[in-house]
GUKENU-703548 format. One line per field, with one value per atom (N, C-alpha, C): residue number from 1; residue in one letter; atom name; x, y, z. Coordinates in Angstrom, 2 decimals, m for minus. Example, Ala and Ser with C-alpha at 12.3 -4.5 7.8 and 13.67 -1.06 7.14 Angstrom:
REM GUKENU-703548
seq: c(1	1	1	2	2	2)
type: c(a	a	a	s	s	s)
atom: c(N	CA	C	N	CA	C)
X: c(13.19	12.30	13.20	12.85	13.67	12.90)
Y: c(m5.69	m4.50	m3.30	m2.25	m1.06	0.03)
Z: c(7.80	7.80	7.80	7.08	7.14	7.87)
//
This chain:
REM GUKENU-703548
seq: c(1	1	1	2	2	2	3	3	3	4	4	4	5	5	5	6	6	6	7	7	7	8	8	8	9	9	9	10	10	10	11	11	11	12	12	12	13	13	13	14	14	14	15	15	15	16	16	16	17	17	17	18	18	18	19	19	19	20	20	20	21	21	21	22	22	22	23	23	23	24	24	24	25	25	25	26	26	26	27	27	27	28	28	28	29	29	29	30	30	30	31	31	31	32	32	32	33	33	33	34	34	34	35	35	35	36	36	36	37	37	37	38	38	38	39	39	39	40	40	40	41	41	41	42	42	42	43	43	43	44	44	44	45	45	45	46	46	46	47	47	47	48	48	48	49	49	49	50	50	50	51	51	51	52	52	52	53	53	53	54	54	54	55	55	55	56	56	56	57	57	57	58	58	58	59	59	59	60	60	60	61	61	61	62	62	62	63	63	63	64	64	64	65	65	65	66	66	66	67	67	67	68	68	68	69	69	69	70	70	70	71	71	71	72	72	72	73	73	73	74	74	74	75	75	75	76	76	76	77	77	77	78	78	78	79	79	79	80	80	80	81	81	81	82	82	82	83	83	83	84	84	84	85	85	85	86	86	86	87	87	87	88	88	88	89	89	89	90	90	90	91	91	91	92	92	92	93	93	93	94	94	94	95	95	95	96	96	96	97	97	97	98	98	98	99	99	99	100	100	100	101	101	101	102	102	102	103	103	103	104	104	104	105	105	105	106	106	106	107	107	107	108	108	108	109	109	109	110	110	110	111	111	111	112	112	112	113	113	113	114	114	114	115	115	115	116	116	116	117	117	117	118	118	118	119	119	119	120	120	120	121	121	121	122	122	122	123	123	123	124	124	124	125	125	125	126	126	126	127	127	127	128	128	128	129	129	129	130	130	130	131	131	131	132	132	132	133	133	133)
type: c(x	x	x	x	x	x	x	x	x	x	x	x	x	x	x	x	x	x	x	x	x	x	x	x	x	x	x	x	x	x	x	x	x	x	x	x	x	x	x	x	x	x	x	x	x	x	x	x	x	x	x	x	x	x	x	x	x	x	x	x	x	x	x	x	x	x	x	x	x	x	x	x	x	x	x	x	x	x	x	x	x	x	x	x	x	x	x	x	x	x	x	x	x	x	x	x	x	x	x	x	x	x	x	x	x	x	x	x	x	x	x	x	x	x	x	x	x	x	x	x	x	x	x	x	x	x	x	x	x	x	x	x	x	x	x	x	x	x	x	x	x	x	x	x	x	x	x	x	x	x	x	x	x	x	x	x	x	x	x	x	x	x	x	x	x	x	x	x	x	x	x	x	x	x	x	x	x	x	x	x	x	x	x	x	x	x	x	x	x	x	x	x	x	x	x	x	x	x	x	x	x	x	x	x	x	x	x	x	x	x	x	x	x	x	x	x	x	x	x	x	x	x	x	x	x	x	x	x	x	x	x	x	x	x	x	x	x	x	x	x	x	x	x	x	x	x	x	x	x	x	x	x	x	x	x	x	x	x	x	x	x	x	x	x	x	x	x	x	x	x	x	x	x	x	x	x	x	x	x	x	x	x	x	x	x	x	x	x	x	x	x	x	x	x	x	x	x	x	x	x	x	x	x	x	x	x	x	x	x	x	x	x	x	x	x	x	x	x	x	x	x	x	x	x	x	x	x	x	x	x	x	x	x	x	x	x	x	x	x	x	x	x	x	x	x	x	x	x	x	x	x	x	x	x	x	x	x	x	x	x	x	x	x	x	x	x	x	x	x	x	x	x	x	x	x	x	x	x	x	x	x	x	x	x	x	x	x	x	x	x	x	x	x	x	x	x	x	x	x)
atom: c(N	CA	C	N	CA	C	N	CA	C	N	CA	C	N	CA	C	N	CA	C	N	CA	C	N	CA	C	N	CA	C	N	CA	C	N	CA	C	N	CA	C	N	CA	C	N	CA	C	N	CA	C	N	CA	C	N	CA	C	N	CA	C	N	CA	C	N	CA	C	N	CA	C	N	CA	C	N	CA	C	N	CA	C	N	CA	C	N	CA	C	N	CA	C	N	CA	C	N	CA	C	N	CA	C	N	CA	C	N	CA	C	N	CA	C	N	CA	C	N	CA	C	N	CA	C	N	CA	C	N	CA	C	N	CA	C	N	CA	C	N	CA	C	N	CA	C	N	CA	C	N	CA	C	N	CA	C	N	CA	C	N	CA	C	N	CA	C	N	CA	C	N	CA	C	N	CA	C	N	CA	C	N	CA	C	N	CA	C	N	CA	C	N	CA	C	N	CA	C	N	CA	C	N	CA	C	N	CA	C	N	CA	C	N	CA	C	N	CA	C	N	CA	C	N	CA	C	N	CA	C	N	CA	C	N	CA	C	N	CA	C	N	CA	C	N	CA	C	N	CA	C	N	CA	C	N	CA	C	N	CA	C	N	CA	C	N	CA	C	N	CA	C	N	CA	C	N	CA	C	N	CA	C	N	CA	C	N	CA	C	N	CA	C	N	CA	C	N	CA	C	N	CA	C	N	CA	C	N	CA	C	N	CA	C	N	CA	C	N	CA	C	N	CA	C	N	CA	C	N	CA	C	N	CA	C	N	CA	C	N	CA	C	N	CA	C	N	CA	C	N	CA	C	N	CA	C	N	CA	C	N	CA	C	N	CA	C	N	CA	C	N	CA	C	N	CA	C	N	CA	C	N	CA	C	N	CA	C	N	CA	C	N	CA	C	N	CA	C	N	CA	C	N	CA	C	N	CA	C	N	CA	C	N	CA	C	N	CA	C	N	CA	C	N	CA	C	N	CA	C	N	CA	C	N	CA	C	N	CA	C	N	CA	C	N	CA	C	N	CA	C	N	CA	C	N	CA	C	N	CA	C	N	CA	C)
X: c(21.35	21.96	21.05	21.59	20.76	20.27	19.04	18.49	18.87	19.06	19.34	18.04	18.16	16.98	16.20	16.89	16.21	15.29	15.59	14.78	13.80	14.01	13.13	11.91	10.70	9.51	9.46	8.71	8.54	7.74	8.32	7.67	7.85	6.79	6.92	5.93	6.38	5.50	4.53	3.24	2.26	1.38	1.32	0.43	0.85	0.46	0.56	m0.87	m1.20	m2.56	m2.57	m3.48	m3.62	m5.02	m5.08	m6.34	m6.87	m8.17	m8.80	m10.22	m10.93	m12.32	m13.27	m12.93	m13.83	m13.03	m13.03	m12.23	m12.63	m13.92	m14.35	m13.82	m13.83	m13.34	m11.84	m11.07	m9.61	m9.24	m9.97	m9.72	m9.93	m11.00	m11.25	m10.12	m9.60	m8.49	m7.29	m6.86	m5.67	m5.91	m7.10	m7.43	m7.24	m7.74	m7.63	m6.21	m5.53	m4.17	m3.22	m3.26	m2.32	m2.88	m4.16	m4.76	m4.96	m5.19	m5.38	m6.84	m7.11	m8.46	m8.73	m10.01	m10.39	m10.24	m9.43	m9.15	m9.99	m10.40	m11.18	m11.82	m12.78	m13.40	m14.47	m14.83	m15.86	m16.29	m16.89	m17.33	m16.16	m15.91	m14.89	m13.49	m13.33	m12.01	m11.94	m10.95	m10.83	m9.37	m9.10	m7.76	m7.72	m6.73	m6.55	m5.14	m5.01	m3.71	m3.86	m2.74	m2.73	m3.00	m3.86	m4.14	m2.87	m1.90	m0.65	0.25	m0.07	0.72	1.46	2.27	3.00	2.44	3.00	2.53	1.14	0.26	m1.10	m1.33	m2.43	m2.86	m4.12	m4.11	m5.33	m5.76	m7.00	m7.51	m8.67	m8.59	m9.66	m10.17	m11.50	m12.15	m12.01	m11.72	m11.64	m12.38	m13.29	m14.04	m13.14	m12.02	m11.12	m10.15	m10.16	m9.13	m9.09	m7.89	m7.60	m6.41	m6.45	m5.32	m4.05	m2.90	m1.64	m1.41	m0.53	m0.20	1.07	1.05	2.24	2.43	3.62	4.79	4.63	5.46	5.37	5.51	4.76	4.81	4.84	5.65	5.69	4.30	3.94	2.65	1.49	1.71	0.63	0.76	m0.32	m0.31	0.54	1.63	2.52	2.38	2.85	2.80	3.70	3.34	4.16	4.90	4.37	4.99	4.40	5.05	4.48	4.96	4.28	4.63	5.58	6.54	7.44	6.98	6.53	5.97	6.85	7.57	8.45	7.62	7.99	7.30	8.30	7.98	8.83	8.52	7.36	6.93	6.20	6.95	6.37	5.23	5.38	4.26	2.98	3.13	1.95	1.34	2.18	1.68	0.97	1.52	0.88	m0.48	m0.56	m1.83	m2.86	m2.41	m3.30	m3.81	m2.91	m3.30	m4.31	m4.09	m5.00	m6.38	m6.39	m7.66	m8.44	m7.73	m8.38	m8.78	m8.38	m8.77	m7.62	m6.38	m5.23	m5.04	m4.14	m3.75	m2.26	m1.67	m0.25	m0.09	0.90	1.18	1.80	1.58	2.20	2.83	4.05	4.93	5.59	6.18	6.99	8.44	9.24	10.65	11.39	11.97	12.66	13.93	14.53	15.81	15.66	14.44	14.21	13.49	13.85	13.23	11.82	10.77	9.42	9.19	10.10	9.98	10.45	11.17	11.66	11.13	10.47	9.87	8.68	7.57	6.39	5.78	5.58	4.89	3.40	2.65	1.21	0.50	m0.79	m1.64	m2.82	m3.08	m4.24	m5.51	m6.70	m7.93	m8.13	m7.47	m7.57	m6.44	m5.54	m4.45	m3.14	m3.05	m1.80	m0.81	0.41	1.39	1.96	2.27	3.04	3.88	5.03	5.95	5.93	5.77	5.97	7.38	8.18	9.57	10.07	11.09	11.77	13.27	14.04	15.51	16.08)
Y: c(24.76	24.73	23.94	22.92	22.13	22.98	22.71	23.40	22.64	23.35	22.68	22.14	21.19	20.61	21.68	22.74	23.80	24.63	24.73	25.56	24.74	23.44	22.60	22.23	22.43	22.01	20.49	20.00	18.56	18.02	17.09	16.49	14.97	14.24	12.79	12.29	11.34	10.73	9.84	10.10	9.27	8.48	8.88	8.18	8.45	7.55	7.72	7.71	8.63	8.72	8.19	7.29	6.78	7.11	7.39	7.68	6.42	6.36	5.22	5.62	4.74	5.01	4.72	3.74	3.31	3.12	4.12	4.08	2.92	2.64	1.56	0.21	m0.04	m1.30	m1.45	m0.40	m0.48	m0.52	0.21	0.14	m1.29	m1.93	m3.31	m4.24	m4.03	m4.85	m4.73	m3.50	m3.31	m3.71	m3.53	m4.01	m5.52	m6.22	m7.68	m8.14	m7.46	m7.87	m7.78	m6.67	m6.46	m6.77	m7.13	m7.37	m6.07	m4.98	m3.66	m3.42	m2.17	m1.73	m0.40	m0.09	1.25	2.14	3.18	4.07	5.34	5.78	7.02	7.09	8.00	8.28	7.28	7.34	6.50	7.12	6.34	6.88	7.15	8.44	8.82	9.00	8.95	9.08	8.19	7.29	6.31	6.18	6.17	5.92	4.51	3.72	2.36	2.22	1.33	1.07	0.19	0.03	m0.76	0.16	m0.26	0.54	0.78	m0.13	0.00	1.10	1.61	2.69	2.24	3.12	2.87	3.72	3.56	4.31	3.81	4.74	4.40	4.72	4.22	4.55	5.38	6.50	7.26	6.92	6.58	6.15	7.06	7.68	8.60	8.30	8.38	8.21	9.47	9.30	10.42	10.02	10.88	10.58	10.43	11.14	11.14	9.96	9.11	8.07	7.12	6.89	5.84	5.06	3.73	2.96	3.16	3.09	3.20	1.96	2.09	1.00	0.32	m1.01	m1.78	m2.87	m3.07	m2.23	m0.88	0.07	1.41	1.41	2.28	2.41	3.89	4.28	5.70	6.20	7.37	7.98	7.48	6.47	5.92	6.44	6.38	6.78	5.78	6.25	5.35	5.55	4.57	4.66	5.78	6.35	7.38	6.81	5.76	5.08	3.70	2.86	1.54	1.09	0.13	m0.39	m1.55	m1.63	m2.76	m3.54	m4.77	m5.57	m6.80	m6.83	m7.97	m9.11	m10.33	m11.53	m12.67	m13.68	m14.86	m15.86	m15.72	m16.70	m15.96	m15.60	m14.82	m15.56	m16.82	m17.49	m17.54	m17.81	m17.85	m16.46	m15.42	m14.05	m13.63	m14.03	m13.69	m14.37	m15.63	m16.36	m15.71	m15.30	m14.64	m13.31	m12.52	m11.23	m11.44	m12.44	m12.73	m13.13	m13.92	m14.32	m13.12	m12.02	m10.82	m9.85	m10.15	m9.29	m8.68	m8.92	m8.44	m9.34	m8.94	m9.80	m9.65	m10.68	m10.60	m9.74	m8.86	m8.01	m8.87	m8.45	m9.13	m8.07	m8.26	m9.38	m9.14	m10.19	m10.10	m9.81	m9.22	m8.94	m10.23	m10.26	m11.48	m11.77	m10.74	m10.93	m11.27	m11.55	m11.86	m13.18	m13.92	m15.20	m14.95	m15.50	m15.26	m15.80	m16.63	m17.09	m16.02	m14.99	m13.93	m12.55	m12.39	m11.11	m11.34	m10.71	m10.78	m9.38	m8.85	m7.56	m7.87	m7.18	m7.39	m6.07	m6.15	m4.98	m5.11	m4.06	m4.11	m3.99	m4.13	m4.09	m2.80	m1.70	m0.44	m0.28	m1.26	m1.20	m0.64	m0.28	0.22	m0.94	m0.78	m1.86	m1.92	m3.13	m3.35	m4.59	m4.62	m5.74	m6.58	m7.86	m8.82	m9.35	m9.30	m9.74	m10.41	m11.22	m11.81	m11.76	m11.68	m11.61	m12.89)
Z: c(4.31	5.61	6.55	7.23	8.15	9.32	9.71	10.87	12.13	13.20	14.47	15.03	15.95	16.59	17.34	17.76	18.51	17.62	16.31	15.42	14.58	14.50	13.71	14.54	14.01	14.76	14.86	15.80	15.96	14.79	14.05	12.89	12.96	12.64	12.55	11.50	10.73	9.73	10.48	10.35	11.04	10.08	8.80	7.88	6.44	5.58	4.14	3.63	2.75	2.22	0.79	0.50	m0.86	m1.38	m2.66	m3.32	m4.00	m4.16	m4.81	m5.18	m5.84	m6.20	m5.04	m4.18	m3.10	m1.82	m0.95	0.28	1.19	1.28	2.17	1.71	0.41	m0.14	0.12	m0.13	0.03	1.51	2.36	3.80	4.30	3.86	4.27	3.84	2.63	2.15	3.08	3.40	4.23	5.68	6.21	7.55	7.61	6.62	6.61	6.30	5.38	5.00	6.19	6.94	8.02	9.42	9.52	10.82	11.60	10.88	11.48	11.82	12.24	12.55	11.86	11.68	11.25	12.47	12.36	13.49	13.47	12.29	12.19	10.81	10.71	9.42	9.04	7.79	7.21	5.90	5.04	3.75	2.84	2.54	1.56	2.13	3.46	4.08	5.30	5.31	6.39	6.78	8.08	8.61	9.16	8.74	9.25	9.80	10.77	11.37	12.59	13.31	14.54	15.72	16.63	17.83	18.63	18.56	19.31	18.75	17.58	16.99	15.75	15.22	13.99	12.87	11.69	10.53	10.14	9.83	9.46	7.99	7.45	6.09	6.16	5.47	5.23	3.81	3.65	2.36	2.00	0.81	0.43	m0.96	m1.10	m2.40	m3.22	m4.48	m5.43	m6.69	m7.17	m8.39	m9.61	m9.61	m10.77	m10.78	m9.75	m9.61	m10.79	m11.28	m12.27	m11.74	m11.78	m11.26	m12.09	m11.44	m12.18	m13.03	m14.01	m14.91	m14.41	m14.35	m14.00	m15.03	m15.56	m15.33	m16.02	m15.60	m16.14	m17.66	m18.30	m19.75	m20.11	m21.09	m21.49	m21.86	m21.34	m21.66	m20.83	m19.99	m19.17	m17.74	m16.99	m15.59	m14.81	m14.20	m13.47	m11.97	m11.23	m9.78	m9.29	m8.15	m7.52	m6.32	m5.73	m4.61	m4.52	m3.73	m3.45	m2.08	m1.51	m0.19	m0.33	0.58	0.71	1.94	1.76	2.84	3.03	4.16	4.46	5.02	4.62	5.08	5.17	5.97	6.06	4.96	4.30	3.30	2.17	1.13	0.04	m0.65	m1.04	m1.71	m0.85	0.45	1.32	1.47	1.59	1.71	0.43	m0.72	m2.00	m2.12	m1.73	m1.78	m0.85	0.33	1.28	0.72	0.15	m0.43	m1.57	m2.41	m3.51	m2.95	m1.89	m1.28	m0.76	m0.44	0.05	m1.06	m2.31	m3.42	m4.20	m3.78	m4.55	m5.76	m6.63	m7.75	m7.99	m8.54	m8.88	m10.11	m10.07	m11.22	m12.32	m13.54	m14.68	m15.57	m15.95	m15.59	m14.24	m13.70	m12.49	m12.91	m12.02	m12.36	m12.71	m13.88	m14.36	m13.58	m12.98	m12.30	m10.82	m10.36	m8.95	m8.81	m7.78	m7.47	m6.91	m7.52	m7.03	m5.61	m5.11	m3.73	m2.75	m3.25	m2.37	m2.73	m3.87	m4.24	m5.15	m4.82	m5.66	m5.71	m6.90	m7.06	m7.14	m6.28	m6.18	m6.47	m6.77	m6.95	m6.00	m5.20	m4.31	m5.16	m4.58	m5.38	m6.18	m5.78	m6.53	m7.53	m7.62	m8.59	m8.06	m6.76	m6.20	m6.06	m6.57	m6.42	m5.01	m4.58	m3.35	m3.55	m2.90	m3.03	m1.76	m1.93	m0.85	m1.02	0.02	m0.13	1.15	0.99	2.13	1.85	2.91	2.72	2.15)
//
C-alpha cells in the first residue's frame, strides 16, 4: 500500500558509495573526470562531488575489495551497478577517461556503435558507460 506524503519521512538520494582498494586513487580519478572537488573525508573514506550540489560519490577503501569481471561470466564476481555518463562526444570522452587512468572494457557491445556507446572501467575496475543520443 503506498504511503501518503504526510506519513513518508523526507528522503532524498544524495550519494552513491563505491568500494575499492584505494579510496584516494579512485577519488582523484572521479574528481578529474567530472571536474568535481573533494567535499569531505580523507584516507579510507572520501566524498566527492560538485559544490553546487547534485548526487555525490562516497568512495571507501576495503581490504577485501576485488574488481568485478566485465563482461559478466558465470561464477565470477559481477558488477552490481554502473554509471551512465552522457556526453556529446563519446570518442573524446573515452580518450579523456583513459588519460586519467580508465581503460576501455573488452569486449565492447557488438550491437552498439562505439561512437555512441563505450563501456569503460575506472582504475578500480568499476564499469561505467559513456554514451550519446
